[in-house]
N, C-alpha and C positions, 0 to 999 in steps of 0.2 A: 426479548427486546431485539430489534434490528438496529445495529450500530454501523454507521458509515464513517470511515475514517479517510480523510483526504491528506496526502502527504505531498508537499511542494518544495522540499529541500533534499539535498544530498549530504546534509550535516550529520555525521555518524551518530552522535548522541541523540539527536532529536528523532531520527528514523528508527534507532534501536528502541527508544522509549515508546514510540508510536506502535511498533510491532509488539512490544511487550504488553502494551495495553490491549491490543487486538487478541493476543494469546489468552491474556487473563480473562477477557470477555467471553471468548469461545469456551474456556474451561469452566466458566460460570453458567454455561448453558445458553448464551446469547448467540445470535447470528452476527457475524462481522464481515464486512467487505471493505477493501482498501482500494482507493483510486489514486494512482500516481500521476502528478501533473508537474510541469516546469521541470526543475532539477530533480524532482522525485523520481523520474523515470530512470535515473542513473543508479538506483538502489542496488542493482546487481554488481556494480563496480566498486562499491564502498568496501575498503579494506582498513580496519582499524583494530589494533591489539586490545584496546580497552573495551570497545563497544562492538561486539560480534553481531553485526547486522545479518549476516548470512544465517547464523544460527537461529535468530529470531524470525526471519522470513520463512525459513524451512519449518520451524515449529508452528507458525501461523498457518501454512499450507497443510501440514500434517494433521492439524486440528480442524480441518475443513473450512478454513478461511478462504475467501476469494480475493484475488488481486487483479485489478484492471489498470491499464496505463494508456494515457493520452497518445493516440497515434501521431498527431501533429507534433507533439513534443518529442516523440521518438525519431520521427523523420527529420526534424530540425537538427538532430544530433547524429544523423546518418546511422541510426540504430533500427534494428528490427524488433518485433515482438519476441517474447520467450515465455517459458512457463512462469517466470517471475514477472515479467512485464508483457502480458498479452495485449495486442493492439485493441484499443477501445476508442470511443468517440465521446463528444460532448453530450450526445443523447444518452449514453451510458452513465455519465456523471449525473445528468438530470434524474435518470431513473434511480440511481443510488440515493439521491437526495429525497426523491418522492417516496421511496419505499422505506426509508430509515425512520425510526422513532427519534433517534439523535444522530447528529453529525458533528464530528470533531475535526478540526484542521490542525495540522502540524506543519510548521515551516513558516 
């Protein structure tokens, strides 16, 4: 199954759980792709002792998950793309929705 995950928050527990779900999906043999939008593009800056978001995003990438990030949302925060937040477009989000069997939103 192809799973699309849309994250629109920078709230540590929510982002942590979204990526935990993504990792679990990948380990179960599914394909998973994350699209970061709104405050979700700030995922690389989340620091929290209880919810280790970096560990989960690293695990997601290590397990062959793909992460995309809204370029407009990045630019509005004077940010550039990175390996965690590569610059993407609404067309990429549409493609994620069209190709996914299921789409979940967090945030």
